[in-house]
N, C-alpha and C positions, 0 to 999 in steps of 0.2 A: 504493500500500500504506500509506503514511504517513497519507493522508487517511482511509482506512478505519479505521485504528487510532485516529485522533483522534476520529472520529464514534462508533464503536461500542465500542471497548475502553477508551479513556482515561477517559470519564465514569464508567463502572462501577468502575474502579479507584479513582477519587477518592471515590466513594460509600463504598466499604468501607474506605478508608484513614482516614476520620474518621467512625465510626458515630454519635458523639454529634451532630455537626453535621448529618449526614444525617437523624437522628431529629428534630432541630429543624426542618429544612426540611419534612419530611413532616407533622409536627404542625401547624405554622403554615399549611401548605397545606390541611390538612383543615379547620382553623378558618375559613379564607377560603372554602372550598367550602361550608360551612354557610351563610355569608352569601349566597352565590349561590343556594343552595337556597331560602332564604326568599323571594327574588324569584320563582323558578321556581314555587313553590307557588301563587302567585296565578294564573299562567297555567294551571296544571293544573286548578284549581277551576273557572274559567270554561269551559275546554275540555270538562271532564266534563259540564257542565250544558247547554252550547249547541253543542258541537262546532265552535267557532270560536276562532281564535287572537286573543286580546284585545290588540291593539296598544296600547291605552291603559293597560296595567298599569304601565308605566314612569312614566307621568304620575300614576297613583294613588300610586306609591311616593314621588313628589315632593310631591303635593298634601297627603297626610296629615301628614308631618312639618312641612311649610310652615305648615299650619293650627295644628299643635301649638306650634311655636316662636313663631308670631304671637300666640297667646293668652298664652303665657308672657311675651312682651315687654310685654303689656298688664297684667301683674301678677297673672295667674291662677295659683294654685298648681299644681304639676306634676300631682298626682293628679286635680284637677278638670279641668285642661286635657286630660289623657288621656281622661277620661270624655266631655268635650264633643267632642273630635276623633273618638272612636269613634262617637258619635251622629251627627256630621256625615257619616261614611263610610256609616252605615246610611241616613241621609237621601238621600245621593247614590245609593245603590242603588235606593231608591224612585223617584227622579227618572229614573234611567236606564231603569228598567222602564216607567215611565209615558210618557215622551216618545220612547223609542227602541225598546226591545225588543218591546213589545206590537204595534207596527206592522210588525214584521219576522218574525212567526211564519211558519214554513214557507218562508222565503226561502232562496235559495242561500247557502252558506257565504261566498262572496266578497262578498255584499251585507252580511252581518253584519261581516265583516272591514273593509270600507270604512267602515262606521258607527263602528267602534272607532277608526279613524284620525281621523275627525272629532272623536270624543270626546276623543282624546289632545290635539289642539290646543285644544279648548275648556277642558279642565282646566288646561293650561299658561297659557292666557290669563287665566282667572279667578284662578288662583293669583298671577300676576304683578300683576294689578290690585288684588287684596285685600291682598297682603303685600309687594309689591315684588320686585325681582330681585337684590338684594344677597345675598352669601353670609352665612348666619346660623349662629351657633354654637348647638348643641343640647346641653344637659346635663340628663339625667333622673335623675342621682344614681348611675349605674353607674360604679364606679371604673375608671380607665383607667391602670393602672400595670404596669410590667414587673417580673418577678421570675424568679429562676433556680431550676429544679427538676432535680436530677440532672445539672447541667451544661447543661440546655436552657433557653433564654430564652423565656419565655411572657408573655402579656399577660392581665390579669384581665378586661378588657372582652371580649376574644375568647372566653374561656372562658364568661363569663356569656351571651354571644350564643349559644354552642353549646348551653348548657343550656336557654335559652328556646326555641330552635329545636326541640330534641328533645321538649320538652313539647308544643309546638304541633303537631308532626307526629304524636305519639301521640294527641292529642285528635282531630285531623282523620281519622286512620286509623280510629279507633273510630266517629266520626261517619258516615263514608262506608260502612263495612262492617257496622255493627251496628245502625243505626237505620233506621226506615221512610223518613225524609227522605233519607238517603243512598242507599237503593235507588231512591227516586223520582228522584233526581238522575241516576242512571245510565240510568234508563228515558227521561227527557227527552232526554238526550244521544243516545240511539239513534234516537229517532223522536218528534218533537214531536206529530204528529197522533195516533199510537198512544197516547202518554201521555195526551193529552186525552180520547181515547175511553174510557179505563178510569178516568177520574175524577181524574187527577192534576192539581192546580191549577198550570198552567204558570207563570202570573204570580207566584204565591207562591214557587214553587221558584226562579225567577230572582232575586227579591228576596233570598231567603235566601242564595243562592250568591254574589251580588254583594256582599252585606253581609259575609259571611265573607271573601271575597276582599279587601274594603276593610280589614278588621281585620288580615289578613295583610300587606297593603301598609303599614299603619301600623307594625306591628312591624318589617318590613324597612326601612322608611324611618327609623325611630328608630335602628336599628343602623347603617345606612350614614350617616345624617345626623350621628350622634354621632362617627363615625369620621372622616368627611371634610368635615363641614359640610353644612348644608342649602343646596343650590344646584341650579340647573336642569340641571347635568350629571348629576344623579341619574337622569334619564330614560334616559340611555345605558346604565345598568346592565341595562336590559331586553335590550339587545343581547347582553350577556354571559350572560344567562339562556337565550338561544336555544340555544346548543350544549349546555347542561345538559338542556334539554327533549328535544333530538334524541337525546342519549345515553341518558337515562333513560326516555323515552317520554312522549308528551303526555297520557296518561290515567292515569298512575301516580304516586301520592303518594310511595311508597317510591322510585320511580324518580327523582323530582326530587331526593330527598336523596342517593341513591347517585350520580346523575349529577353533582351539585354537588361531592360529595367527590372524585370522580375528576378532575373539571376543576380544582378548586382545588389538589389535590395534584400533578396532572400538570403544570400550568403553572409551579408553583414549582420542581419538580425540573428541568423543561426549562430554565427561566431560569437556574438556578444552574449546572447541569452542562453544558448544551448551548448556552446563550446566548452565551458568549464565541466559539464557533465561527462564529456568525452575526452577530456584531457587537452582541449584546445585544437586549433588548426583545422577545424572541420570545414572552413570555407574553401579549402583546397579540393575537397571531394563532394561538397554539398550540391554543387551545380550538376554534377554527373548523376547523382542519386535522383535529383528532381527530373532530369531528362529521362532517366530510366522509367520513372513513374509515368511520365507523359507518353513514352513509347508504348507502354502497356495498354493505355486507354485511348490514345489518339495518335497513331503513328505518323500522320501527316502534319502534326503540330497544330497549334491553336488557330493559325491563319492560313495554313497550307492547303493546297488543292488536293482533294482525294482523287487518286489516279486509279481508274478501273480499266484493266486490260482484258481483252477477249482472248481466250486460249482455246 
């Protein structure tokens, strides 16, 4: 009986006993969740256009800020370095389409997935050869200071990241739902051959979506790189984006955002209020347990499309 009380009742009593601290935990969890959503967005974009899970998205989140900070270390101004890095990510999209994707049209999803695994190691290797493997400090001018608001401790950088993410999501939502290119992307994801038969330029679509995904990776990499330093462990953030995708759905941009918010808030609350019961550090595995529960009851995620195939 005491164990049940400690697991189910005591944490909720603690939450309501100090509502200001609970609000601080929730808000900071939501801000962290937005950072997860930025990484998850790149996965969603590629999946919507090709129907494959892009294993290299984590490497792209590393490669973009690694290029940016490398240019800044050479004395290139921040704005010019951002423009050059964005151009590099677009060029990368052209190269991926030319040397990888165009040779894999109509191949099985597992073939494309294995190709992205190879791309992951290639980007990591090129990044290490070009810029080295040391941890690099990234500062793009966004203030990183803590302040108190209504008794709640907040951080200016986290709020700036949330605003940037919100703007990016709004632009992408309009792009996918209100433009001809967005509708073409959905058609390509459904059936490559059918899209080609009605005149949709598959190669152009893939270049566009990989370019956009590269820009998203740049934004996510800047946020995470500024927060924790540009280092090769950034590629592991892709693993944390996986439960976000499972929760929100692999084909939904709003789902990636909502999934990130739920994961970010849930893991912070779990760590603070349930962590002591399990010896701490449960936020490292809480997201995966939550994703497992979602898979059991709704495999397509909260906002994903249910796919019915005739066999």
